[in-house]
Backbone and ligand atoms as CSV (ligand in chain L), in Angstrom:
chain,resi,resn,atom,element,x,y,z
A,1,MET,N,N,-17.224,0.145,-7.712
A,1,MET,CA,C,-16.007,0.832,-8.125
A,1,MET,C,C,-14.754,0.025,-7.780
A,2,ILE,N,N,-14.649,-0.389,-6.528
A,2,ILE,CA,C,-13.431,-1.118,-6.163
A,2,ILE,C,C,-13.558,-2.587,-6.555
A,3,GLY,N,N,-12.403,-3.114,-6.948
A,3,GLY,CA,C,-12.362,-4.519,-7.325
A,3,GLY,C,C,-11.669,-5.340,-6.263
A,4,ARG,N,N,-10.619,-6.018,-6.652
A,4,ARG,CA,C,-9.953,-6.927,-5.726
A,4,ARG,C,C,-9.100,-6.185,-4.701
A,5,LEU,N,N,-8.889,-6.861,-3.577
A,5,LEU,CA,C,-7.923,-6.378,-2.590
A,5,LEU,C,C,-6.536,-6.667,-3.167
A,6,ASN,N,N,-5.791,-5.615,-3.497
A,6,ASN,CA,C,-4.465,-5.824,-4.101
A,6,ASN,C,C,-3.428,-6.174,-3.047
A,7,HIS,N,N,-3.417,-5.417,-1.943
A,7,HIS,CA,C,-2.518,-5.761,-0.848
A,7,HIS,C,C,-2.933,-5.084,0.448
A,8,VAL,N,N,-2.413,-5.623,1.536
A,8,VAL,CA,C,-2.484,-4.986,2.845
A,8,VAL,C,C,-1.053,-4.620,3.186
A,9,ALA,N,N,-0.824,-3.360,3.553
A,9,ALA,CA,C,0.525,-2.902,3.865
A,9,ALA,C,C,0.711,-2.813,5.367
A,10,ILE,N,N,1.835,-3.350,5.829
A,10,ILE,CA,C,2.147,-3.362,7.257
A,10,ILE,C,C,3.487,-2.674,7.456
A,11,ALA,N,N,3.506,-1.639,8.289
A,11,ALA,CA,C,4.759,-0.954,8.620
A,11,ALA,C,C,5.478,-1.775,9.674
A,12,VAL,N,N,6.779,-2.044,9.432
A,12,VAL,CA,C,7.526,-2.921,10.333
A,12,VAL,C,C,8.824,-2.254,10.783
A,13,PRO,N,N,9.175,-2.412,12.063
A,13,PRO,CA,C,10.412,-1.815,12.565
A,13,PRO,C,C,11.658,-2.579,12.110
A,14,ASP,N,N,11.532,-3.868,11.813
A,14,ASP,CA,C,12.678,-4.692,11.427
A,14,ASP,C,C,12.258,-5.515,10.208
A,15,LEU,N,N,12.702,-5.044,9.029
A,15,LEU,CA,C,12.230,-5.640,7.781
A,15,LEU,C,C,12.700,-7.085,7.620
A,16,GLU,N,N,13.951,-7.331,8.012
A,16,GLU,CA,C,14.508,-8.678,7.865
A,16,GLU,C,C,13.742,-9.686,8.726
A,17,LYS,N,N,13.479,-9.234,9.963
A,17,LYS,CA,C,12.765,-10.106,10.897
A,17,LYS,C,C,11.334,-10.355,10.420
A,18,ALA,N,N,10.694,-9.293,9.944
A,18,ALA,CA,C,9.316,-9.437,9.468
A,18,ALA,C,C,9.266,-10.376,8.270
A,19,ALA,N,N,10.222,-10.217,7.328
A,19,ALA,CA,C,10.255,-11.076,6.140
A,19,ALA,C,C,10.490,-12.526,6.552
A,20,ALA,N,N,11.398,-12.721,7.512
A,20,ALA,CA,C,11.694,-14.077,7.983
A,20,ALA,C,C,10.467,-14.700,8.647
A,21,ASN,N,N,9.711,-13.906,9.391
A,21,ASN,CA,C,8.498,-14.413,10.034
A,21,ASN,C,C,7.505,-14.943,9.006
A,22,TYR,N,N,7.302,-14.152,7.936
A,22,TYR,CA,C,6.343,-14.580,6.908
A,22,TYR,C,C,6.859,-15.800,6.157
A,23,ARG,N,N,8.187,-15.823,5.899
A,23,ARG,CA,C,8.770,-16.924,5.129
A,23,ARG,C,C,8.870,-18.198,5.973
A,24,ASP,N,N,9.459,-18.073,7.170
A,24,ASP,CA,C,9.811,-19.267,7.941
A,24,ASP,C,C,8.692,-19.732,8.872
A,25,LEU,N,N,7.995,-18.772,9.492
A,25,LEU,CA,C,6.942,-19.177,10.429
A,25,LEU,C,C,5.619,-19.398,9.721
A,26,LEU,N,N,5.281,-18.497,8.800
A,26,LEU,CA,C,3.985,-18.602,8.135
A,26,LEU,C,C,4.076,-19.367,6.821
A,27,GLY,N,N,5.305,-19.633,6.359
A,27,GLY,CA,C,5.466,-20.452,5.168
A,27,GLY,C,C,4.990,-19.797,3.887
A,28,ALA,N,N,5.124,-18.477,3.796
A,28,ALA,CA,C,4.663,-17.752,2.601
A,28,ALA,C,C,5.818,-17.521,1.634
A,29,GLU,N,N,5.466,-17.208,0.383
A,29,GLU,CA,C,6.470,-16.852,-0.618
A,29,GLU,C,C,6.819,-15.386,-0.430
A,30,VAL,N,N,8.087,-15.129,-0.062
A,30,VAL,CA,C,8.513,-13.773,0.284
A,30,VAL,C,C,9.562,-13.303,-0.726
A,31,HIS,N,N,9.333,-12.129,-1.292
A,31,HIS,CA,C,10.265,-11.580,-2.272
A,31,HIS,C,C,11.414,-10.827,-1.604
A,32,HIS,N,N,12.433,-10.469,-2.411
A,32,HIS,CA,C,13.563,-9.713,-1.892
A,32,HIS,C,C,13.155,-8.272,-1.627
A,33,PRO,N,N,13.848,-7.602,-0.692
A,33,PRO,CA,C,13.542,-6.190,-0.419
A,33,PRO,C,C,13.782,-5.335,-1.667
A,34,GLN,N,N,12.930,-4.349,-1.840
A,34,GLN,CA,C,12.984,-3.426,-2.968
A,34,GLN,C,C,13.046,-2.025,-2.395
A,35,ALA,N,N,14.115,-1.284,-2.691
A,35,ALA,CA,C,14.222,0.094,-2.214
A,35,ALA,C,C,13.456,1.002,-3.175
A,36,LEU,N,N,12.562,1.811,-2.634
A,36,LEU,CA,C,11.798,2.762,-3.440
A,36,LEU,C,C,12.047,4.160,-2.895
A,37,PRO,N,N,13.221,4.744,-3.239
A,37,PRO,CA,C,13.590,6.040,-2.648
A,37,PRO,C,C,12.555,7.132,-2.912
A,38,GLU,N,N,11.902,7.078,-4.082
A,38,GLU,CA,C,10.932,8.137,-4.399
A,38,GLU,C,C,9.684,8.037,-3.520
A,39,HIS,N,N,9.510,6.900,-2.847
A,39,HIS,CA,C,8.379,6.755,-1.922
A,39,HIS,C,C,8.846,6.752,-0.465
A,40,GLY,N,N,10.166,6.815,-0.261
A,40,GLY,CA,C,10.689,6.833,1.093
A,40,GLY,C,C,10.497,5.519,1.840
A,41,VAL,N,N,10.459,4.413,1.111
A,41,VAL,CA,C,10.261,3.117,1.759
A,41,VAL,C,C,11.097,2.018,1.100
A,42,THR,N,N,11.385,1.003,1.885
A,42,THR,CA,C,11.835,-0.272,1.337
A,42,THR,C,C,10.671,-1.235,1.538
A,43,VAL,N,N,10.342,-1.985,0.491
A,43,VAL,CA,C,9.205,-2.904,0.594
A,43,VAL,C,C,9.648,-4.341,0.374
A,44,VAL,N,N,8.943,-5.225,1.045
A,44,VAL,CA,C,9.076,-6.659,0.791
A,44,VAL,C,C,7.667,-7.163,0.501
A,45,PHE,N,N,7.487,-7.781,-0.652
A,45,PHE,CA,C,6.181,-8.327,-0.985
A,45,PHE,C,C,6.082,-9.773,-0.546
A,46,VAL,N,N,4.974,-10.082,0.080
A,46,VAL,CA,C,4.656,-11.449,0.478
A,46,VAL,C,C,3.488,-11.875,-0.402
A,47,LEU,N,N,3.700,-12.923,-1.183
A,47,LEU,CA,C,2.646,-13.356,-2.110
A,47,LEU,C,C,1.727,-14.352,-1.436
A,48,LEU,N,N,0.429,-14.059,-1.490
A,48,LEU,CA,C,-0.575,-14.982,-0.981
A,48,LEU,C,C,-1.369,-15.501,-2.177
A,49,GLU,N,N,-2.145,-16.507,-1.950
A,49,GLU,CA,C,-2.902,-17.071,-3.052
A,49,GLU,C,C,-3.876,-16.063,-3.634
A,50,ASN,N,N,-4.489,-15.267,-2.770
A,50,ASN,CA,C,-5.537,-14.367,-3.247
A,50,ASN,C,C,-5.184,-12.897,-3.118
A,51,SER,N,N,-3.992,-12.574,-2.602
A,51,SER,CA,C,-3.626,-11.171,-2.457
A,51,SER,C,C,-2.147,-11.070,-2.094
A,52,LYS,N,N,-1.724,-9.914,-1.591
A,52,LYS,CA,C,-0.333,-9.717,-1.189
A,52,LYS,C,C,-0.281,-8.989,0.150
A,53,ILE,N,N,0.804,-9.187,0.850
A,53,ILE,CA,C,1.137,-8.355,2.007
A,53,ILE,C,C,2.357,-7.558,1.591
A,54,GLU,N,N,2.340,-6.267,1.913
A,54,GLU,CA,C,3.447,-5.384,1.580
A,54,GLU,C,C,4.064,-4.947,2.911
A,55,LEU,N,N,5.273,-5.438,3.200
A,55,LEU,CA,C,5.955,-5.016,4.427
A,55,LEU,C,C,6.714,-3.741,4.109
A,56,LEU,N,N,6.476,-2.691,4.900
A,56,LEU,CA,C,7.050,-1.370,4.633
A,56,LEU,C,C,8.007,-0.972,5.733
A,57,HIS,N,N,9.157,-0.456,5.323
A,57,HIS,CA,C,10.133,0.039,6.284
A,57,HIS,C,C,10.638,1.393,5.781
A,58,PRO,N,N,10.867,2.356,6.697
A,58,PRO,CA,C,11.291,3.687,6.254
A,58,PRO,C,C,12.630,3.651,5.516
A,59,LEU,N,N,12.751,4.507,4.502
A,59,LEU,CA,C,13.998,4.647,3.749
A,59,LEU,C,C,14.277,6.135,3.596
A,60,GLY,N,N,15.437,6.566,4.076
A,60,GLY,CA,C,15.826,7.966,3.942
A,60,GLY,C,C,15.077,8.877,4.890
A,61,GLU,N,N,15.329,10.176,4.723
A,61,GLU,CA,C,14.669,11.150,5.592
A,61,GLU,C,C,13.278,11.445,5.047
A,62,ASN,N,N,12.414,11.925,5.930
A,62,ASN,CA,C,11.039,12.283,5.553
A,62,ASN,C,C,10.260,11.098,4.989
A,63,SER,N,N,10.565,9.903,5.451
A,63,SER,CA,C,9.778,8.760,5.012
A,63,SER,C,C,8.372,8.882,5.575
A,64,PRO,N,N,7.357,8.612,4.755
A,64,PRO,CA,C,5.976,8.669,5.272
A,64,PRO,C,C,5.710,7.599,6.334
A,65,ILE,N,N,6.605,6.624,6.434
A,65,ILE,CA,C,6.408,5.534,7.392
A,65,ILE,C,C,7.034,5.838,8.758
A,66,ALA,N,N,8.012,6.770,8.763
A,66,ALA,CA,C,8.759,7.039,10.001
A,66,ALA,C,C,7.840,7.486,11.141
A,67,LYS,N,N,6.947,8.425,10.839
A,67,LYS,CA,C,6.062,8.953,11.869
A,67,LYS,C,C,5.119,7.868,12.384
A,68,PHE,N,N,4.667,7.040,11.462
A,68,PHE,CA,C,3.760,5.949,11.830
A,68,PHE,C,C,4.433,4.994,12.801
A,69,LEU,N,N,5.725,4.685,12.529
A,69,LEU,CA,C,6.444,3.758,13.413
A,69,LEU,C,C,6.779,4.408,14.753
A,70,GLU,N,N,6.929,5.742,14.732
A,70,GLU,CA,C,7.139,6.448,16.002
A,70,GLU,C,C,5.904,6.267,16.883
A,71,ALA,N,N,4.736,6.374,16.266
A,71,ALA,CA,C,3.484,6.239,17.018
A,71,ALA,C,C,3.161,4.771,17.311
A,72,ASN,N,N,3.676,3.880,16.473
A,72,ASN,CA,C,3.420,2.437,16.632
A,72,ASN,C,C,4.748,1.688,16.572
A,73,PRO,N,N,5.531,1.755,17.655
A,73,PRO,CA,C,6.911,1.237,17.609
A,73,PRO,C,C,7.018,-0.244,17.261
A,74,SER,N,N,6.010,-1.028,17.564
A,74,SER,CA,C,6.117,-2.444,17.221
A,74,SER,C,C,5.553,-2.739,15.833
A,75,GLY,N,N,5.173,-1.679,15.084
A,75,GLY,CA,C,4.638,-1.847,13.749
A,75,GLY,C,C,3.127,-1.924,13.760
A,76,GLY,N,N,2.527,-2.048,12.582
A,76,GLY,CA,C,1.076,-2.134,12.518
A,76,GLY,C,C,0.574,-1.990,11.097
A,77,MET,N,N,-0.720,-2.241,10.927
A,77,MET,CA,C,-1.299,-2.121,9.601
A,77,MET,C,C,-1.289,-0.673,9.158
A,78,HIS,N,N,-0.761,-0.417,7.976
A,78,HIS,CA,C,-0.616,0.956,7.501
A,78,HIS,C,C,-1.693,1.350,6.494
A,79,HIS,N,N,-1.954,0.515,5.506
A,79,HIS,CA,C,-3.039,0.799,4.556
A,79,HIS,C,C,-3.517,-0.471,3.863
A,80,VAL,N,N,-4.679,-0.345,3.243
A,80,VAL,CA,C,-5.175,-1.418,2.385
A,80,VAL,C,C,-5.269,-0.851,0.974
A,81,CYS,N,N,-5.045,-1.704,-0.021
A,81,CYS,CA,C,-5.076,-1.243,-1.408
A,81,CYS,C,C,-6.103,-2.028,-2.207
A,82,PHE,N,N,-7.024,-1.275,-2.801
A,82,PHE,CA,C,-8.056,-1.872,-3.655
A,82,PHE,C,C,-7.753,-1.545,-5.112
A,83,GLU,N,N,-8.072,-2.459,-5.982
A,83,GLU,CA,C,-7.884,-2.220,-7.412
A,83,GLU,C,C,-9.111,-1.518,-7.999
A,84,VAL,N,N,-8.842,-0.575,-8.894
A,84,VAL,CA,C,-9.920,0.047,-9.677
A,84,VAL,C,C,-9.511,0.004,-11.148
A,85,ALA,N,N,-10.498,-0.002,-12.025
A,85,ALA,CA,C,-10.205,-0.089,-13.460
A,85,ALA,C,C,-9.867,1.287,-14.030
A,86,ASP,N,N,-10.458,2.342,-13.461
A,86,ASP,CA,C,-10.271,3.699,-13.984
A,86,ASP,C,C,-10.091,4.644,-12.801
A,87,LEU,N,N,-8.832,5.011,-12.543
A,87,LEU,CA,C,-8.519,5.806,-11.357
A,87,LEU,C,C,-9.096,7.225,-11.449
A,88,ALA,N,N,-9.035,7.815,-12.627
A,88,ALA,CA,C,-9.550,9.183,-12.788
A,88,ALA,C,C,-11.054,9.216,-12.523
A,89,ALA,N,N,-11.774,8.240,-13.048
A,89,ALA,CA,C,-13.228,8.186,-12.833
A,89,ALA,C,C,-13.538,7.929,-11.362
A,90,ALA,N,N,-12.733,7.059,-10.725
A,90,ALA,CA,C,-12.930,6.760,-9.305
A,90,ALA,C,C,-12.719,8.021,-8.471
A,91,ALA,N,N,-11.645,8.764,-8.785
A,91,ALA,CA,C,-11.333,9.989,-8.044
A,91,ALA,C,C,-12.471,10.990,-8.171
A,92,GLU,N,N,-13.000,11.127,-9.367
A,92,GLU,CA,C,-14.084,12.089,-9.610
A,92,GLU,C,C,-15.315,11.726,-8.787
A,93,THR,N,N,-15.670,10.462,-8.793
A,93,THR,CA,C,-16.831,9.990,-8.033
A,93,THR,C,C,-16.627,10.205,-6.536
A,94,LEU,N,N,-15.403,9.907,-6.065
A,94,LEU,CA,C,-15.116,10.024,-4.635
A,94,LEU,C,C,-15.175,11.478,-4.176
A,95,VAL,N,N,-14.541,12.364,-4.943
A,95,VAL,CA,C,-14.525,13.779,-4.565
A,95,VAL,C,C,-15.950,14.339,-4.597
A,96,ALA,N,N,-16.723,13.951,-5.610
A,96,ALA,CA,C,-18.121,14.397,-5.700
A,96,ALA,C,C,-18.912,13.906,-4.493
A,97,GLY,N,N,-18.523,12.762,-3.941
A,97,GLY,CA,C,-19.213,12.198,-2.789
A,97,GLY,C,C,-18.681,12.720,-1.467
A,98,GLY,N,N,-17.696,13.618,-1.511
A,98,GLY,CA,C,-17.198,14.244,-0.298
A,98,GLY,C,C,-15.949,13.627,0.288
A,99,ALA,N,N,-15.369,12.618,-0.368
A,99,ALA,CA,C,-14.139,12.015,0.151
A,99,ALA,C,C,-12.946,12.867,-0.254
A,100,ARG,N,N,-11.922,12.819,0.570
A,100,ARG,CA,C,-10.717,13.616,0.296
A,100,ARG,C,C,-9.581,12.737,-0.195
A,101,ILE,N,N,-8.877,13.224,-1.211
A,101,ILE,CA,C,-7.704,12.538,-1.741
A,101,ILE,C,C,-6.479,13.212,-1.133
A,102,LEU,N,N,-5.528,12.427,-0.678
A,102,LEU,CA,C,-4.330,12.997,-0.048
A,102,LEU,C,C,-3.410,13.627,-1.098
A,103,GLY,N,N,-2.577,14.558,-0.631
A,103,GLY,CA,C,-1.612,15.218,-1.508
A,103,GLY,C,C,-2.303,16.182,-2.453
A,104,ASP,N,N,-1.790,16.277,-3.668
A,104,ASP,CA,C,-2.359,17.242,-4.619
A,104,ASP,C,C,-3.562,16.673,-5.381
A,105,GLY,N,N,-3.971,15.474,-4.996
A,105,GLY,CA,C,-5.153,14.892,-5.620
A,105,GLY,C,C,-4.874,14.206,-6.940
A,106,LYS,N,N,-3.632,14.272,-7.382
A,106,LYS,CA,C,-3.268,13.651,-8.674
A,106,LYS,C,C,-2.669,12.265,-8.441
A,107,PRO,N,N,-2.946,11.334,-9.343
A,107,PRO,CA,C,-2.359,9.996,-9.213
A,107,PRO,C,C,-0.834,10.039,-9.251
A,108,LYS,N,N,-0.214,9.158,-8.475
A,108,LYS,CA,C,1.247,8.992,-8.513
A,108,LYS,C,C,1.538,7.554,-8.967
A,109,ILE,N,N,2.764,7.327,-9.399
A,109,ILE,CA,C,3.122,5.953,-9.768
A,109,ILE,C,C,3.537,5.229,-8.487
A,110,GLY,N,N,2.847,4.128,-8.195
A,110,GLY,CA,C,3.049,3.416,-6.936
A,110,GLY,C,C,4.135,2.358,-7.014
A,111,ALA,N,N,4.182,1.552,-5.976
A,111,ALA,CA,C,5.244,0.554,-5.811
A,111,ALA,C,C,5.232,-0.508,-6.910
A,112,HIS,N,N,4.093,-0.657,-7.622
A,112,HIS,CA,C,4.038,-1.673,-8.684
A,112,HIS,C,C,4.136,-1.056,-10.065
A,113,GLY,N,N,4.514,0.236,-10.113
A,113,GLY,CA,C,4.635,0.899,-11.412
A,113,GLY,C,C,3.297,1.282,-12.024
A,114,LEU,N,N,2.238,1.270,-11.218
A,114,LEU,CA,C,0.904,1.625,-11.709
A,114,LEU,C,C,0.412,2.863,-10.962
A,115,PRO,N,N,-0.521,3.626,-11.574
A,115,PRO,CA,C,-1.012,4.841,-10.916
A,115,PRO,C,C,-1.785,4.523,-9.635
A,116,VAL,N,N,-1.520,5.302,-8.591
A,116,VAL,CA,C,-2.216,5.119,-7.311
A,116,VAL,C,C,-2.661,6.455,-6.737
A,117,LEU,N,N,-3.639,6.385,-5.845
A,117,LEU,CA,C,-4.118,7.531,-5.065
A,117,LEU,C,C,-4.339,7.043,-3.640
A,118,PHE,N,N,-4.211,7.955,-2.679
A,118,PHE,CA,C,-4.533,7.606,-1.290
A,118,PHE,C,C,-5.703,8.458,-0.823
A,119,LEU,N,N,-6.621,7.847,-0.080
A,119,LEU,CA,C,-7.801,8.543,0.429
A,119,LEU,C,C,-7.622,8.854,1.908
A,120,HIS,N,N,-8.185,9.978,2.322
A,120,HIS,CA,C,-8.010,10.436,3.701
A,120,HIS,C,C,-8.588,9.426,4.695
A,121,PRO,N,N,-7.761,8.980,5.668
A,121,PRO,CA,C,-8.254,7.956,6.619
A,121,PRO,C,C,-9.453,8.426,7.431
A,122,LYS,N,N,-9.575,9.738,7.643
A,122,LYS,CA,C,-10.708,10.225,8.449
A,122,LYS,C,C,-12.035,10.023,7.722
A,123,ASP,N,N,-11.974,9.865,6.408
A,123,ASP,CA,C,-13.212,9.640,5.649
A,123,ASP,C,C,-13.573,8.166,5.599
A,124,PHE,N,N,-12.646,7.285,6.056
A,124,PHE,CA,C,-12.879,5.831,5.951
A,124,PHE,C,C,-12.537,5.121,7.260
A,125,ASP,N,N,-13.165,5.580,8.332
A,125,ASP,CA,C,-13.085,4.895,9.626
A,125,ASP,C,C,-11.662,4.681,10.117
A,126,GLY,N,N,-10.814,5.678,9.862
A,126,GLY,CA,C,-9.452,5.589,10.379
A,126,GLY,C,C,-8.540,4.684,9.574
A,127,THR,N,N,-8.978,4.293,8.377
A,127,THR,CA,C,-8.149,3.409,7.546
A,127,THR,C,C,-7.658,4.147,6.310
A,128,LEU,N,N,-6.346,4.130,6.124
A,128,LEU,CA,C,-5.765,4.707,4.916
A,128,LEU,C,C,-6.033,3.748,3.761
A,129,ILE,N,N,-6.665,4.265,2.711
A,129,ILE,CA,C,-7.005,3.433,1.546
A,129,ILE,C,C,-6.198,3.887,0.339
A,130,GLU,N,N,-5.554,2.932,-0.297
A,130,GLU,CA,C,-4.845,3.186,-1.553
A,130,GLU,C,C,-5.690,2.599,-2.675
A,131,LEU,N,N,-5.833,3.341,-3.749
A,131,LEU,CA,C,-6.502,2.810,-4.941
A,131,LEU,C,C,-5.454,2.675,-6.027
A,132,GLU,N,N,-5.409,1.524,-6.652
A,132,GLU,CA,C,-4.428,1.289,-7.713
A,132,GLU,C,C,-5.163,0.964,-8.997
A,133,GLU,N,N,-4.741,1.631,-10.075
A,133,GLU,CA,C,-5.390,1.358,-11.363
A,133,GLU,C,C,-4.801,0.109,-11.988
A,134,VAL,N,N,-5.618,-0.897,-12.099
A,134,VAL,CA,C,-5.185,-2.153,-12.716
A,134,VAL,C,C,-6.126,-2.428,-13.869
A,135,LYS,N,N,-5.566,-2.420,-15.046
A,135,LYS,CA,C,-6.399,-2.727,-16.226
A,135,LYS,C,C,-6.829,-4.187,-16.140
A,136,PRO,N,N,-8.113,-4.442,-16.326
A,136,PRO,CA,C,-8.610,-5.820,-16.186
A,136,PRO,C,C,-7.812,-6.829,-17.011
A,137,GLU,N,N,-7.352,-6.417,-18.196
A,137,GLU,CA,C,-6.637,-7.399,-19.056
A,137,GLU,C,C,-5.247,-7.725,-18.510
A,138,LEU,N,N,-4.760,-6.898,-17.545
A,138,LEU,CA,C,-3.438,-7.163,-16.953
A,138,LEU,C,C,-3.528,-8.067,-15.736
A,139,GLN,N,N,-4.750,-8.281,-15.256
A,139,GLN,CA,C,-4.896,-9.098,-14.044
A,139,GLN,C,C,-4.678,-10.575,-14.362
A,140,PRO,N,N,-3.907,-11.227,-13.529
A,140,PRO,CA,C,-3.769,-12.672,-13.709
A,140,PRO,C,C,-5.125,-13.353,-13.490
A,141,ALA,N,N,-5.321,-14.455,-14.152
A,141,ALA,CA,C,-6.613,-15.157,-14.044
A,141,ALA,C,C,-6.810,-15.691,-12.638
L,1,CO,CO,CO,0.452,0.088,-0.956
């Protein structure tokens, strides 16, 4: 069901510093910050050869990242995102298998403008999993 690792998301207390670390210390290609008010986050994408790192920082009130940073003040891995070709079919299979989908169970439009779902971390060894629908023909070679 799952395809490529689309990104690993890391919640960071200082977005500028985190972006500078990836750019200057690790020598990665780092994009400009993107405010996503509807998701309560500002993101910075770090492009890797085979995947991406998504640096997440809280934006506005009720950010889903705020509580995480309260519990992990120095930041930490927040979720991993796997690509699937058919999100509705994936959701059906997962629910039938006993996994829980967060929220109302319906796909939302994620940070890349594509439909996403999040799976309950308690069903996956304490790891929050995001599934993103990526049509195979849209994937870069
Ligand atoms: Co994500």
